C-alpha positions as CSV (number, residue, x, y, z in Angstrom):
1,M,77.1,250.9,338.6
2,S,78.4,252.8,335.6
3,G,76.2,255.6,334.5
4,L,74.4,256.0,337.9
5,R,72.9,259.5,338.1
6,L,74.7,261.0,341.1
7,S,73.5,263.9,343.3
8,R,76.5,265.9,344.5
9,R,76.0,265.3,348.2
10,G,72.8,263.3,348.3
11,V,74.5,260.0,347.3
12,L,77.0,260.5,350.1
13,R,74.2,261.1,352.6
14,L,72.5,257.9,351.3
15,F,75.4,255.9,352.7
16,G,75.4,257.4,356.2
17,G,73.8,255.9,359.3
18,A,73.4,252.2,360.1
19,G,75.5,249.8,357.9
20,A,78.3,252.3,357.2
21,A,81.6,251.1,358.5
22,A,83.0,253.2,361.3
23,V,86.5,254.6,361.1
24,L,88.7,256.2,363.7
25,A,87.3,259.4,365.0
26,P,89.7,262.3,364.7
27,T,90.1,264.6,367.7
28,L,89.6,268.3,367.9
29,A,92.1,268.6,370.7
30,G,94.8,271.2,370.2
31,C,93.1,272.7,367.1
32,A,94.3,276.2,366.6
33,K,92.2,278.9,365.1
34,P,93.0,280.2,361.6
35,G,93.9,283.8,361.0
36,D,91.5,286.5,362.2
37,D,90.5,287.1,358.6
38,G,89.4,283.5,358.2
39,I,91.5,283.2,355.0
40,N,94.9,282.0,356.4
41,P,95.2,278.3,357.1
42,G,94.9,277.2,360.7
43,T,97.6,275.0,362.3
44,L,96.6,271.9,364.2
45,T,98.7,271.3,367.4
46,S,100.0,267.8,368.2
47,K,99.5,266.3,371.7
48,A,101.7,263.2,371.1
49,K,105.3,263.1,372.2
50,L,107.3,264.3,369.2
51,P,110.8,263.2,368.3
52,Q,113.7,265.6,368.3
53,P,114.3,266.8,364.8
54,Y,116.9,264.9,362.7
55,T,116.9,261.7,364.8
56,V,114.8,259.6,362.5
57,P,116.4,258.3,359.3
58,L,114.8,259.3,356.0
59,P,112.9,256.4,354.4
60,I,114.2,255.8,350.9
61,L,111.3,255.2,348.6
62,K,111.9,252.0,346.5
63,P,110.0,251.4,343.3
64,L,107.1,249.0,343.4
65,A,107.7,245.9,341.3
66,P,105.1,245.5,338.5
67,D,102.9,242.5,338.4
68,S,103.5,241.9,334.7
69,T,104.1,243.6,331.4
70,D,102.1,242.8,328.2
71,A,100.7,244.5,325.1
72,Q,98.4,246.6,327.3
73,G,101.4,248.0,329.3
74,V,103.0,247.5,332.7
75,H,100.6,246.3,335.3
76,Y,100.5,247.2,339.0
77,S,98.1,246.1,341.8
78,M,97.0,248.3,344.7
79,T,94.7,247.5,347.5
80,L,93.4,250.6,349.3
81,K,93.0,249.6,353.0
82,Q,93.2,250.7,356.6
83,A,96.4,249.9,358.4
84,E,98.5,250.9,361.4
85,V,102.0,252.2,360.6
86,E,104.8,253.9,362.7
87,I,105.0,257.5,361.7
88,L,106.0,258.9,365.1
89,P,108.5,256.7,367.0
90,G,106.7,254.6,369.6
91,Y,103.2,255.1,368.1
92,R,101.0,253.0,365.7
93,T,98.9,255.4,363.7
94,K,95.8,254.4,361.8
95,I,95.8,255.4,358.2
96,F,94.2,255.0,354.8
97,G,96.8,253.7,352.5
98,Y,97.5,252.4,349.0
99,N,98.7,248.9,349.9
100,G,98.5,250.0,353.5
101,T,101.6,252.2,353.4
102,F,102.2,255.9,354.2
103,P,102.9,257.3,351.6
104,G,101.7,254.9,349.0
105,P,104.0,252.8,346.7
106,Y,106.5,254.5,344.5
107,L,105.7,253.9,340.8
108,D,108.8,254.2,338.5
109,V,107.6,254.0,334.9
110,H,108.6,254.9,331.3
111,A,107.0,257.4,329.0
112,G,105.1,255.9,326.1
113,T,104.5,252.6,328.0
114,P,101.0,252.6,329.4
115,M,100.6,252.0,333.1
116,V,97.6,249.9,334.2
117,V,96.8,250.2,337.9
118,H,94.4,247.6,339.2
119,Q,92.8,249.0,342.4
120,T,90.7,247.3,345.0
121,N,88.9,249.5,347.5
122,Q,88.8,247.8,350.9
123,L,88.4,251.1,352.7
124,P,85.0,252.0,354.3
125,V,84.6,255.0,352.0
126,P,84.4,255.8,348.2
127,I,87.6,256.8,346.5
128,A,88.8,258.3,343.1
129,T,92.4,258.2,342.1
130,H,94.1,261.1,340.2
131,L,97.5,260.9,338.6
132,H,98.6,264.5,339.2
133,G,100.6,265.7,336.2
134,G,99.5,262.9,334.0
135,L,98.1,263.5,330.6
136,T,95.2,261.1,331.0
137,P,91.9,260.4,329.2
138,P,89.0,261.8,331.1
139,S,87.7,258.3,331.9
140,D,90.8,257.6,334.0
141,D,91.7,261.0,335.3
142,G,90.0,260.6,338.7
143,F,87.1,263.0,338.1
144,P,85.7,263.8,341.6
145,T,82.4,262.0,340.9
146,D,83.9,258.9,339.3
147,L,83.9,256.9,342.5
148,V,84.9,253.4,343.4
149,F,82.7,252.2,346.2
150,P,83.6,249.6,348.8
151,Q,81.5,246.5,348.9
152,V,79.4,247.5,351.9
153,L,78.3,250.7,350.1
154,A,77.8,249.1,346.7
155,D,75.4,246.6,348.2
156,M,73.3,249.5,349.6
157,A,73.2,251.5,346.4
158,N,69.8,252.5,345.1
159,P,70.0,254.5,341.8
160,G,66.5,255.8,342.1
161,M,67.0,257.3,345.5
162,A,70.4,258.7,344.5
163,A,69.0,260.5,341.5
164,S,66.3,262.2,343.5
165,M,68.3,263.3,346.6
166,P,68.2,267.1,347.0
167,G,71.2,269.3,347.4
168,M,72.4,270.2,350.9
169,D,73.6,273.4,352.6
170,G,71.2,275.4,350.4
171,M,73.0,274.3,347.2
172,P,71.0,273.0,344.3
173,S,70.9,269.3,343.4
174,M,73.8,268.6,341.0
175,A,73.0,265.5,339.1
176,D,76.0,264.0,337.2
177,P,74.8,261.8,334.4
178,Q,78.4,261.3,333.2
179,A,79.6,259.8,336.5
180,H,81.4,256.5,336.0
181,L,81.0,254.5,339.2
182,A,82.5,251.2,340.1
183,A,82.0,248.7,342.9
184,V,85.2,247.6,344.8
185,Q,87.5,247.3,341.8
186,R,88.5,249.3,338.8
187,D,91.5,249.6,336.4
188,Y,93.1,253.0,335.8
189,V,94.9,253.1,332.5
190,F,97.5,255.9,332.2
191,P,99.0,256.1,328.6
192,L,102.0,258.2,329.7
193,N,102.4,259.8,326.3
194,Q,104.3,262.7,327.9
195,R,107.8,263.9,328.9
196,A,109.7,262.5,331.8
197,A,108.7,264.2,335.0
198,T,108.0,263.9,338.7
199,L,104.3,263.2,339.2
200,W,102.3,262.0,342.2
201,Y,98.9,260.3,342.7
202,H,96.3,260.9,345.3
203,D,92.6,260.6,346.2
204,H,90.2,263.0,344.4
205,R,86.9,262.1,345.9
206,M,84.5,265.0,345.8
207,D,84.1,266.9,349.1
208,F,86.5,264.6,350.9
209,S,89.9,264.8,349.2
210,G,91.5,266.8,352.0
211,V,90.7,264.3,354.8
212,Q,91.4,261.2,352.7
213,I,94.8,262.5,351.5
214,W,95.5,263.6,355.1
215,R,94.9,260.0,356.2
216,G,97.4,258.7,353.7
217,L,96.0,258.4,350.2
218,F,99.0,259.8,348.2
219,G,102.1,258.4,346.6
220,L,105.0,259.2,344.1
221,C,105.2,258.4,340.4
222,V,108.3,259.2,338.4
223,V,108.1,259.0,334.6
224,R,111.4,258.5,332.7
225,D,112.4,258.8,329.1
226,A,115.5,258.6,326.9
227,E,116.1,262.4,326.9
228,D,116.3,262.5,330.7
229,D,118.2,259.2,331.1
230,K,121.1,260.3,328.8
231,L,121.8,263.5,330.8
232,P,124.8,263.2,333.2
233,L,122.7,264.2,336.2
234,P,123.1,262.2,339.5
235,K,121.5,258.8,339.2
236,G,120.8,255.6,341.2
237,E,121.3,256.0,344.9
238,R,122.1,259.7,344.4
239,E,118.6,260.4,343.1
240,I,116.4,260.9,346.1
241,P,112.6,261.6,346.0
242,L,111.4,263.8,348.9
243,M,107.6,263.9,349.5
244,I,107.0,266.7,352.0
245,A,103.8,266.7,354.0
246,D,102.6,268.1,357.3
247,R,100.4,266.4,359.9
248,A,99.3,266.7,363.5
249,F,98.9,263.9,366.0
250,D,96.7,263.5,369.1
251,A,98.0,262.1,372.5
252,D,97.6,258.5,371.2
253,G,99.5,259.2,368.0
254,Q,96.5,259.3,365.8
255,L,96.0,261.8,363.0
256,I,94.1,265.0,363.9
257,Y,91.7,266.3,361.2
258,P,88.6,268.1,362.4
259,E,85.6,266.3,360.8
260,K,82.3,266.4,362.6
261,D,81.3,263.1,360.9
262,P,84.3,260.8,361.3
263,T,82.8,258.1,359.1
264,L,83.2,260.4,356.1
265,L,80.0,259.0,354.6
266,G,77.3,261.6,355.3
267,K,77.1,265.3,354.9
268,P,80.6,266.9,354.5
269,S,81.3,268.4,357.9
270,M,84.7,270.0,357.9
271,D,85.3,272.0,361.1
272,K,85.5,275.8,360.5
273,S,88.9,275.9,362.1
274,I,90.4,274.4,358.9
275,A,88.1,275.9,356.3
276,A,90.9,278.0,355.1
277,G,93.2,275.0,354.9
278,A,94.6,272.4,357.2
279,Q,98.2,272.6,358.4
280,G,100.0,270.3,360.9
281,D,102.9,271.2,363.2
282,V,104.9,268.1,362.3
283,I,106.8,268.1,359.0
284,L,107.1,264.6,357.4
285,V,109.4,263.7,354.5
286,N,108.6,260.3,352.9
287,G,106.4,259.7,355.9
288,A,109.0,260.3,358.6
289,P,109.1,263.3,361.0
290,W,112.1,265.7,360.4
291,P,114.3,263.0,359.2
292,Y,118.0,263.0,358.4
293,L,119.9,261.5,355.4
294,E,123.6,260.6,355.3
295,V,125.2,261.8,352.1
296,A,128.6,261.7,350.5
297,A,130.3,264.9,349.5
298,V,129.0,264.7,345.9
299,K,126.0,266.0,343.9
300,Y,122.5,264.6,344.5
301,R,119.3,265.0,342.5
302,L,116.4,265.7,344.8
303,R,112.8,265.2,343.4
304,I,110.8,267.4,345.8
305,V,107.0,267.1,346.0
306,N,104.8,269.3,348.2
307,A,102.2,266.8,349.2
308,S,100.7,269.0,351.9
309,N,97.0,269.9,352.0
310,A,97.5,273.6,352.4
311,R,101.0,274.4,353.6
312,R,103.4,276.3,351.4
313,Y,107.1,276.1,351.9
314,E,110.1,278.4,351.3
315,L,113.0,275.9,351.4
316,K,116.5,277.0,352.2
317,L,119.7,275.1,352.8
318,D,121.4,276.0,356.1
319,G,125.0,274.8,356.1
320,P,128.5,276.2,356.2
321,G,128.4,279.0,353.8
322,G,124.7,278.6,353.0
323,G,123.6,276.7,349.9
324,T,121.9,276.7,346.6
325,F,119.5,274.6,344.6
326,I,120.2,274.0,340.9
327,Q,116.7,273.5,339.4
328,V,116.7,271.1,336.4
329,G,113.0,270.3,336.2
330,S,109.5,271.5,337.1
331,D,106.0,270.0,337.2
332,G,106.1,269.0,333.6
333,G,109.7,267.8,333.4
334,L,113.1,269.2,332.4
335,L,113.7,272.9,332.0
336,A,115.4,274.2,328.9
337,S,118.5,275.1,331.0
338,P,119.2,275.0,334.7
339,M,118.3,277.8,337.1
340,T,120.0,278.5,340.4
341,H,117.9,279.4,343.5
342,S,118.8,280.3,347.1
343,T,115.2,279.5,348.1
344,L,112.5,277.3,346.6
345,H,108.9,278.4,347.0
346,L,106.5,275.4,346.8
347,S,102.8,275.7,346.9
348,P,100.7,272.6,347.5
349,A,101.1,270.0,344.7
350,E,104.1,271.7,343.0
351,R,107.2,269.7,342.2
352,F,110.8,270.8,341.9
353,D,113.6,268.7,340.5
354,V,116.9,270.1,341.8
355,V,120.6,269.2,342.2
356,V,122.4,270.0,345.4
357,D,126.2,269.8,345.4
358,F,127.3,268.5,348.8
359,S,131.0,268.7,347.9
360,K,130.8,272.3,348.9
361,Y,130.6,271.2,352.5
362,P,133.3,269.6,354.6
363,V,132.9,266.0,355.7
364,G,131.4,265.9,359.2
365,S,129.2,268.9,358.6
366,T,125.4,269.1,358.6
367,V,123.1,270.9,356.1
368,T,119.6,271.6,357.3
369,L,116.7,272.0,354.9
370,K,114.6,274.7,356.5
371,N,111.2,276.3,355.8
372,S,111.6,280.0,356.1
373,A,107.8,280.4,355.6
374,D,107.2,279.3,359.2
375,S,109.0,278.9,362.5
376,G,109.3,276.3,365.3
377,G,108.8,272.7,364.2
378,A,107.1,273.9,361.0
379,G,110.2,275.8,360.1
380,Q,112.3,272.6,360.1
381,V,112.1,270.0,357.3
382,M,115.1,267.6,357.3
383,Q,118.9,267.4,357.6
384,F,121.7,266.1,355.4
385,K,124.7,264.7,357.2
386,V,127.9,264.8,355.0
387,T,129.7,261.7,356.1
388,S,132.3,260.7,353.5
389,Q,134.2,261.6,350.3
390,A,133.3,259.8,347.1
391,S,134.0,260.1,343.4
392,D,131.5,261.9,341.3
393,D,131.2,261.8,337.5
394,S,127.8,263.6,337.4
395,S,127.3,267.1,336.1
396,V,124.6,269.6,335.2
397,P,124.8,270.5,331.6
398,S,124.0,274.1,330.4
399,T,121.4,272.7,328.0
400,L,118.8,270.2,329.4
401,S,116.0,270.1,326.9
402,T,114.3,271.8,324.0
403,I,110.9,273.2,325.0
404,E,108.3,274.3,322.4
405,K,107.1,277.8,323.0
406,L,103.4,278.0,322.7
407,T,101.8,280.7,320.5
408,V,98.3,281.7,321.3
409,D,95.9,281.1,318.4
410,G,92.7,280.4,320.3
411,A,90.4,282.0,322.8
412,K,91.3,284.2,325.7
413,R,89.6,283.2,329.0
414,R,89.5,284.4,332.6
415,L,89.0,282.6,335.9
416,V,88.6,284.3,339.3
417,F,89.3,282.3,342.4
418,A,87.6,284.0,345.4
419,L,85.8,283.5,348.7
420,D,82.1,284.2,348.1
421,G,80.4,284.6,351.5
422,S,81.3,281.3,353.2
423,Q,82.1,279.4,350.1
424,W,85.2,279.1,347.9
425,H,84.2,279.7,344.3
426,V,85.5,279.9,340.7
427,N,83.9,282.8,338.7
428,G,81.4,283.2,341.6
429,K,80.1,279.6,341.2
430,A,80.4,276.5,343.3
431,F,81.5,273.3,341.6
432,D,79.0,271.7,339.4
433,P,80.2,268.5,337.8
434,A,77.5,268.5,335.2
435,R,77.8,272.0,333.9
436,P,81.1,273.0,332.2
437,L,82.2,276.5,333.1
438,L,84.5,276.6,330.0
439,K,84.8,274.7,326.7
440,P,88.3,275.0,325.4
441,E,88.9,273.9,321.8
442,F,91.0,270.8,321.2
443,G,94.3,271.6,319.5
444,K,94.1,275.4,319.9
445,T,96.5,277.3,322.2
446,E,94.4,279.4,324.5
447,Q,95.4,282.2,326.8
448,W,94.0,281.8,330.3
449,T,94.2,284.6,332.9
450,V,93.6,283.5,336.5
451,T,92.9,286.1,339.2
452,S,93.2,285.3,342.9
453,V,91.5,287.3,345.6
454,E,93.2,285.3,348.3
455,R,96.2,283.0,348.2
456,H,95.5,279.9,346.0
457,P,97.6,277.2,344.3
458,V,95.8,276.7,340.9
459,H,95.9,273.3,339.3
460,L,94.8,272.3,335.8
461,H,93.9,268.8,334.7
462,G,94.2,267.5,331.1
463,A,97.2,269.6,329.9
464,H,100.4,271.3,331.0
465,F,100.8,275.0,330.4
466,Q,103.4,277.7,330.1
467,V,103.3,280.8,332.2
468,T,103.5,284.0,330.1
469,G,103.3,286.7,332.8
470,R,102.2,287.8,336.2
471,G,100.2,291.0,336.5
472,S,101.8,293.5,334.1
473,G,105.2,291.9,334.4
474,G,107.0,288.8,333.1
475,L,107.5,285.4,334.5
476,G,108.2,284.8,338.2
477,E,111.3,283.1,339.4
478,Y,109.7,279.6,339.5
479,D,107.4,279.9,336.4
480,H,109.8,278.4,333.8
481,G,109.2,275.2,331.9
482,W,106.0,273.2,331.7
483,K,103.7,273.7,334.7
484,D,100.4,272.2,336.0
485,T,100.2,274.0,339.3
486,V,101.0,277.6,340.1
487,E,100.6,279.7,343.3
488,L,98.9,283.1,343.2
489,S,99.5,285.5,346.0
490,P,96.5,287.5,347.3
491,G,95.1,290.1,344.9
492,S,97.3,288.9,342.0
493,D,96.8,287.3,338.6
494,I,98.8,285.1,336.2
495,T,98.5,284.5,332.5
496,F,99.5,281.2,330.8
497,A,99.2,279.6,327.4
498,V,97.6,276.1,327.3
499,R,96.8,273.7,324.5
500,F,94.6,270.7,325.1
501,D,95.8,268.3,322.4
502,S,95.9,265.0,324.3
503,Y,92.2,264.1,324.8
504,R,88.7,265.5,324.4
505,G,86.3,265.4,327.3
506,R,85.7,266.9,330.7
507,Y,88.3,267.8,333.3
508,V,88.6,270.1,336.2
509,A,90.5,273.2,337.2
510,H,90.7,273.8,340.9
511,C,92.5,275.2,343.9
512,H,95.0,272.7,345.3
513,N,94.5,273.9,348.8
514,L,92.5,270.8,349.5
515,E,90.1,272.3,351.9
516,H,89.3,275.1,349.4
517,E,88.8,272.4,346.8
518,D,86.4,270.4,349.0
519,M,84.4,273.5,349.7
520,G,83.7,274.1,346.0
521,M,86.7,275.9,344.5
522,M,86.7,273.8,341.5
523,A,85.3,274.2,337.9
524,T,84.4,271.7,335.3
525,F,85.5,272.3,331.7
526,Q,84.9,270.4,328.5
527,V,87.5,270.0,325.8
528,V,85.6,270.0,322.6
């Protein structure tokens, strides 16, 4: 199917109707309205019996064992399929899952050793997988139109019809002659020529990323290297990944996500109640609701990922005497030196690598990780129970890494993220996969200024960047180190330096509020 000429929404409509496999229909019950301005995300209200916070143990993510290692790299197999898993105690929830788990398998890999992921799509919908934070060739980056179809849809494909389908919702037809399509299986090759860092992977299917990630298509990937390994930071059982996501559940314990077409195969039909972003009232960590973790009175390294569709967090430690986070890494790996925060602000898709010293708390005490950006259940995240004393030879050195400072020697560009009528646009335009909005020059360090009319987390594929300023001021508290996602508050702008020197080809820049992304807040760019 490679090279099939793809209409932006026509090919999706082609697979609707008879012959399309049905999936569980989400319910609209308990759906709250967004803010009166239609810009603030709406919160979906659960009808299931929810557990008391801090009564479910935190699932500890264990690395997936590779299938093999050879001259091509380290090989992993993943089957994307529907499954039933226990998320809320006493319920079996239907999900989409990599290997049928929620979240997907934890990939623990080494920089410089390519990772080859063999994926088989047994779901009833197309998928595209993106390694978020990976420096990946365009062919394997999970471009939104580079779809992997399940067998039932591949059998129905008709290139002539797909090429001639008109656009929908008054939008022009958007043919994509560069789309690389596959039937059932494809291999993603990730070179991993990059620094150690906390990454994650997730679905990136055009128009449907939000609902497919909500149903479970996301997972953790940690890249390691010698520089990071030699540091005396907490290791082994004292390095804990925390993937934070929010969801809502109906009375039967099924995921609520308001889609008018539950098959996800026809016209994109997101309910207007979540057009500004979907938020749930249950906070999950590693797939468990408001969990607890027993810790010793020592230092722990916490790799925190905001895997939520639209929810932002302001994390605080609530224990005897308060608490602080010592940040050692950001999206793109180690900082030059540690930074201390009383609060962590995480927009969707951001990662924070922090050390928390639990020796500051007496044995028998509890330390609650709270979200001060919200209240009620959404204001609670998880709890640490300090249960014992232990020896601790870890430390946080004053110097962590050496980071090259980028010097601009290329073009200066501007992007504007804004609501245009009823559509989320970049520079006043809806996403067009076939027409690059920008053409950055390979090897040149460019200055990009992004202006946000509303609140948007901005994510860039193909390169990491360094923030150089916000508005007329300097860096924000969380802007240090290498980044790939930054949050812009309403009516603000941010400037960063970026150099595309890994691969030429086409990538996307987009809002990582997934509902904004699905409604067109994405731009194609071509590295030339």
